[in-house]
C-alpha positions in Angstrom: 21.5 135.9 35.5 21.8 137.7 38.9 20.1 141.0 39.3 21.0 143.2 42.4 19.1 146.2 43.7 21.8 148.7 44.6 21.0 151.6 46.9 22.0 155.1 45.8 24.6 155.2 48.6 26.2 152.0 47.4 26.2 153.3 43.9 27.9 156.5 45.0 30.5 154.4 46.8 31.0 152.2 43.7 31.6 155.3 41.5 34.1 156.7 44.0 36.0 153.4 44.1 35.9 152.9 40.3 37.4 156.2 39.3 39.7 155.7 36.2 43.0 157.4 35.9 43.1 159.9 33.1 46.4 158.5 31.8 44.6 155.2 31.1 41.8 156.7 29.0 41.9 158.2 25.5 42.1 162.0 25.0 39.5 163.0 22.4 39.4 166.0 20.1 36.7 167.0 17.6 38.4 168.1 14.3 35.1 169.7 13.2 34.7 172.3 16.1 37.8 172.0 18.2 36.1 170.5 21.3 38.5 168.8 23.7 36.3 168.5 26.8 32.7 167.2 26.2 31.9 163.9 24.5 29.2 161.2 24.7 31.0 157.9 24.9 29.1 154.6 24.4 31.1 151.7 25.7 30.7 148.1 26.7 32.5 147.1 29.9 33.3 143.7 31.5 34.4 144.0 35.1 35.1 141.8 38.1 33.8 143.2 41.4 33.7 142.1 45.1 30.1 142.4 46.3 29.8 142.9 50.1 26.3 142.7 51.7 25.9 143.8 55.3 23.4 142.1 57.6 20.7 144.5 56.6 21.1 143.4 53.0 22.6 146.6 51.7 25.2 146.2 49.0 28.7 147.8 48.8 30.7 147.1 45.7 34.4 147.0 46.4 37.6 146.2 44.4 36.1 146.6 41.0 38.5 145.8 38.2 37.7 146.5 34.5 38.8 143.5 32.5 37.5 144.6 29.0 36.5 148.2 27.9 35.4 148.5 24.3 34.4 152.0 23.0 31.6 151.6 20.5 31.1 155.3 19.6 32.2 158.8 20.5 30.0 161.8 19.8 31.0 165.5 20.2 28.7 167.3 22.6 29.3 170.6 20.9 28.5 169.9 17.3 27.1 166.4 17.4 29.7 164.9 15.0 30.7 161.3 15.3 33.0 161.1 12.2 35.4 163.9 13.1 36.3 162.8 16.7 39.9 161.6 16.9 41.9 160.1 19.8 44.8 162.5 20.4 46.5 160.1 22.9 47.4 157.8 20.0 49.3 160.5 18.1 51.1 161.6 21.3 52.3 158.0 22.1 53.6 157.3 18.6 
């Protein structure tokens, strides 16, 4: 197992590089309270990334590709419900 210490600057760069397109992600809605904007999503991700260390030993993560993305649970931030959150993007695509 390899553990890397990542500086906050490298982490910010990684987050900028790994922005996911909205069209690739589910669109959630809570049937209990009507929320469409705030959810806690617990997910497991397997990704492949290019790690680039400069001569000072600072890490920059580039070309990150998500290979597997499994959503374990979705909780509504407004009412706390986990049972009434639905994926609206499935009904739109069908």
